N, C-alpha and C positions, 0 to 999 in steps of 0.2 A: 687086393680087396677095392671095390669101387666106392670112392667117397660119396656119402649121401649127403646133399645139402639141400636147403631150401630153395625150391623152384619158383621161377617167375615166368611171365609171359613173353619176356624180351630174348629173342633169339641169340642175341650177342652177350647176354649176363654171363659174367664168367662163373659165377656160383652154379648156374643152371648147365652150363658147358662142361665144367668140372665134375658136377655131380653124376652126368650121364656118361662120363668118359669110360671106355673099356680098356682096362689095363693091357699093355703090350701093343697098343694101336697108336697110330699118330693123332694128333689134335685136330679138332674141328676146324674148319675154315676160318672162322672169325678170330682165332687166336693168331692168325697170320694176315688178316685183312681189315681187322676192325680197328677204327682210330680210338675208340674207346678202351679197348684192351691194350693196344700200343700205349696210351697214355698211363694206364695201369701198369705196364711194364716199367715204365720210366720211374714210376713211384714205387712199386713194390719190389723191384729187382735192382734197377740201376741206382736207386737212391738209397738203399738200404744194405747193399753187399758190398764187399771189397773188390774193387775193379783194378785190374792190371792196366796202367795207362803209359808207361814209358820203361825204358832201360836207363839204369843209373847212368850209363855212358853218355846219355843225351844231355844230362846236366852234370858234367864232370867237374867243372870248375865254379868257385864261388861267383854268383851273379848269373850263371846259366839258368834259363827257364825254359819250359814248354807250356803251352795253354791247351787245355782240354775241354772240350764241349760235351756234356751229357745231358741231352734233352734240353731243358732251359738253362741248365747251369753252365757257367763257365769258371774254370779252375785254373789257376796258376800253380805250377810246380816248379819250385826253385831252389838251388842250393844257396844256403847262407854263408855268412863270412867265417863260421866255424865248420863249414863243410858238411852241414846236416842238410837233410831234404826237408823242406817246408812245402805246405800247400795252403792255398788260400782262394776264397771267392774272389773273382776278378771284378770286383765291385768296389768303387769308391765310397768311403764313409761318409762323404760329404753330401752329395745329392745323387749319388748311385750311378755315375758314368762308368762305362767299362774303362778299365785301366790299360790293358795291353790288348792290341789287335793282331800283333803278329802271332804265328805258330811256335816259333822258338826265337831264341836269341840270347844275348847277355846284357846285363844292366848293373849300374853301381846301386841305385835306388829305384824303386817302383814310383814313377811320377804320374799322376792323373793328368791327361792332356787337356782337360776342360778347365779347372781352377788351380791346377798345379799342387794339390796336396801331394805330399811326398812321404814315401814309406820305405823303411829300412826293409832288406831282404829277409829279416826276421818277422816282418809285419808291423812293426812300431811306426806309429806317426811320427815323422820327424818335423814336417813344417806344414803350417796351414796359415795363410794370410789372413789379416784382418778380423782376428778372433778376439773376444774381450778377454781382460786379464783373467777372469775366473775360468776360462776354458782349460778343460784337463785333456792333454793330448792322449794320456795312457787310456782314456775310455773309447778311443776312436782308432785304434789300430785295426788291420785288416782282419775280417772274420776268417778264422782258421778251418781247415778241412782235415779230417784225419787222415795221415799219410804214414806209410811204412816202406823202408827199402829193404828188401829181403835177398840177400845174395846177388846184389846187382839188378834186382827187378823192383820198380816202383808201383805201390798200390795205393788208391785212395778209398776212402768211404765218405759219403756225403750224410750219412746218418748222424743224429746226435749221439747214439750209443751203437757203434758198430758191432756185427757178431762177435762174441767173445773168443769163439773157437779158433780165430785167425791166428792167434799166438801159438797154439798147438800145431797148426798147419804149417806155419812159418818155420817153426823149429824142425819140423819133420821133413818137409821138402828142402830146407837149407843144407841138411846133411848130404843130399844128393847133388845138389848145386855148387857146393864149396869147392870140389876139385877143378872146377871150370874157371874159377876166379873172375867172375864177369864184371867185377869192379875194375880190373886191369884189361878191359877191352876198349874198342871204339866202334862208333857206327861206320861200317863200310858203305851201305847204301839202305835206303828207307823208300818204299812204295805206298802210296794211299790208294785204295780203290773205293769206288761207290759201287756196291752190288745192288742190282735190282731185285732185292728180295727182303722178306722180313728177318730180323737178326736171329730168330730162332731157327729159321732155315739154314742160315750160314753155320750156325753152330751144329745143327743136326748133320749137315753135310760134312762137317770136320770130323764128328765122332764116329765115323764109320769108314771102313774101306770095301764095303759091298761093292761099290761103283768104282774101285781102283783100276780096272781095266780101261777106264777112261783116262788114266794118267800114265802113258807110256813113259815118259821122262822119269817119273817118280819111281815107277817100279822097276826101272834098271838096277836101282840100288836098294829101294824100300821092299821089304817082303810083303806082299799083299795078304797076309794071313791073320790079322787082327780078328780075334773072335773065334778062330778055328782051334780044334783039338786033333791029335792024330787020328782020333776015331772018325771025325766028320769032314775032314779036308777032302774036297772033291777031287776025282781022279785027274782033271787037267792041271792040278796044283801039286800032285805027288812028287815030282822031281824038285819043285821049289822047296816042299817040305823038307825033303832030305837035306838040301843045302842049308835050309834054316836050322835043322837040329845041329848039323855040324857047327855052323856059325854060332849058335846059341851056347854050344859047349865051350867054344874057344873064347867067346866074350865073358862067360862065367869065370873061366880060368884066369883071364885077364883082370877081372875086378878083384878076385881073390889075391893075386899077386900084389896088387896095388893097395890092398886093404880097403876097398871101396864097396859100398852096398851092392848086393846082386838082386835080392827080392825086391819086387815093386809093392806098391800101396794102392788099393782102389776103394775109395770112399767117395763115390760121386753124388749119391742121392740121399744120404742118411745124416746129413749135417748142414749147417748153414753155408759153410765154406767148402762146398763139394770138390774133391781133387782126385786125381790118379797120377802116379808117376811110375813109369816102366822103362826098363833099359833093354832095349832090343837090338839085335845084329843087323847089319846091313850086308846086302847081297854083293855079289862080285868081289873087288878089292876090299870091301867092307870098311872103308875109311871115312867116306863123306857122301854129300849128295851130288853126284855127277852121273853120266851115263857110265855105268860100270862100277860104280862106288870108288873112284879115285880121289885123292886130296884135292882141294881147291885152294888151300893155303898153306905155305911151308911152315909157319909157326904153329905150334900147338897151343891150346888154350891151357892157362893155369899149370896144375901140376900133373897133367895127363901125360902118362909115359909110354903109351901104346896108341899109335894113329889108327889102328884097327879097333877102334873103341865103340864102334856102333853108334846107336841114337838113343839118347835119354830123352824121352818125351814126357812132357808134363801137361796135363790138363787141368784147368781150374774153371769152376762154374763162377759167373755165368759167361765170362767173355774172352777167355784167352787160352792159348797153347803154345808150346814150346818145343823146339828141337836143339839138343845140344850135342854136337859132334866134337871130336878131337881137335878139329882146326877151325871151327866157326860154330856160331849159334844163331837160331833163327827165332824171332819172337812175333807172335801174332795177337792183335787185340781187335775186338769187335765192339762198336758203339751204333746204338739205334738212331736213326735219322727220320724215319716216317714208317707207317706200316708197312711199306712195299720198298724201303731203301734203307741200308745198312753201310756203315764205314769200316772199312778193313784197313788196318795198317800192318805192314810186314817190315821187320827190321832185321838187317843183318849185321852181326857184329864179328869182328876178328881181334886177334891180340893186339894191344895198344902199341905195340912196336913193329907190327907187320907194315910193309911199305907197298902201296898200291903200284902195280907194274912190276914190281920185283918179286914180292912173296904172293901175291893174289891179283887177279884182274877181276873188276866187277862183272863183266858178262858171264864168265865162267861161274863164279861165285854164285850168281842169282839165277842161272838158267832153269834149273830145275823147278824151283819154286815160283818162278815168274810163269812159266808155262802151266804148272799145277794151279796157280790162283787163278789163270785166265779160264782154265777148264772148269774149275769149280765154280767161278762167276757165272759161267753158261748154264751149268747144272741148277744153281740156285734160281737163275732167272726163269728157267723152264718150270721148276717146281712152284714158284710164285704164280706163274701164269695158270699152272694147274689147279692150285688150291683157291684160285679167284673164279674158276669155272664151276656153274651150278651142278655139274656132273661129279665134282669131288665129293668123296666121302672118306673118312679115316680107314687107312688099311693096316695090316698087321706087320709088326717088324719081324725080320728074319732072325735065324738063330746067331748070325754075326752082327747084329745091331744092338747088342746089349748096352753099349754105352750111350746110344741114342735113347733107347728107353730109359736108362738111368738119368740123362740130361732132362727128358720130359717129365719123368717123376719128381726130379729135383725142383724143376720149375713150377709144376702145379702144387707142391707141397709149399713153396715159398709164397705163391700167390694166396693159396688157401689160408696160410699163417696171417699173412697181412690183412685179408679180408675178414677174419674172423677175431680181430682184436676189438 
């Protein structure tokens, strides 16, 4: 049903644009090009929802930290002396200086470089020079940010009151992630890319495989069948579908033998923390992301007993997706930089005891997704150029772009909820 909202004369007014949106069609151009709507996205989406920002393995020891920039916010994610994950605004409580400039590192305490106010990694103010005897240090600890570590994945929420459904989502996806024991992994490689497109275009591109013929390296192992059924799979993919059905039956049997979940869950657009988790087979050897599906690491993750264990992929609105294999995991997070620029971080994890050069090598480990990222970046750039063209108008989604439609429906509903308060 089309949402009917009050109209205005401004062509980039989000209420007007949402109100005239045709369901099943892409968004109008200002949602990808307007500075006003970009700023609204930072406020209504990235400041109010749970965001995946790091693997727990990135902050594995007390004092390890990463910094995350979300629009105007800078956040420090740090593991404290009790090995708990904490998150704080990266702002000194004295006169507002930025405390940490580095992307990552390890500290004993958090020390502001301006006047040397010193904070414990649990956020308590430990030292502040030249204060009166009445000064109460307990009132000037770092301002906390909501943070949760879920099965080795770190999420933050900048809202005063985060969406309450995250607890339910965390419990449900945690069941699927538990066998991989991501807390017992290490970062083998990490790459940051600035893509020349709006963050929604980056996410929409990820949410479909309609374009997967443009990923030859990926589809040597990944079945390009997302969204298809036996009835509507095109003739060119009939042989692929036959291999897929056989591999699906083998994967289901493996899950049952190991006592692990078989059926997926898809709640992408009907809740504040939209998510999908699906366990899918891989083509060829069926083990990992290489040409032909062979393993890329000799050490399996966690309690996985079968290296032909396919791909557990997890999508979370608004900014992340994950691929879990028997031998490694790949995590992706997206953050907005400008109406036409987005930050994409890709992190490869292997077993904590895996030895580079013995159990794995980085070029082989990363080859498929490095190529796929580069190809996707080009697709996003082309789409951004297209939506900026006066000739652009919203087009209909195909039958295999249901997850794109669900993402856009989720986005529209969350913006509408924010504007309706």
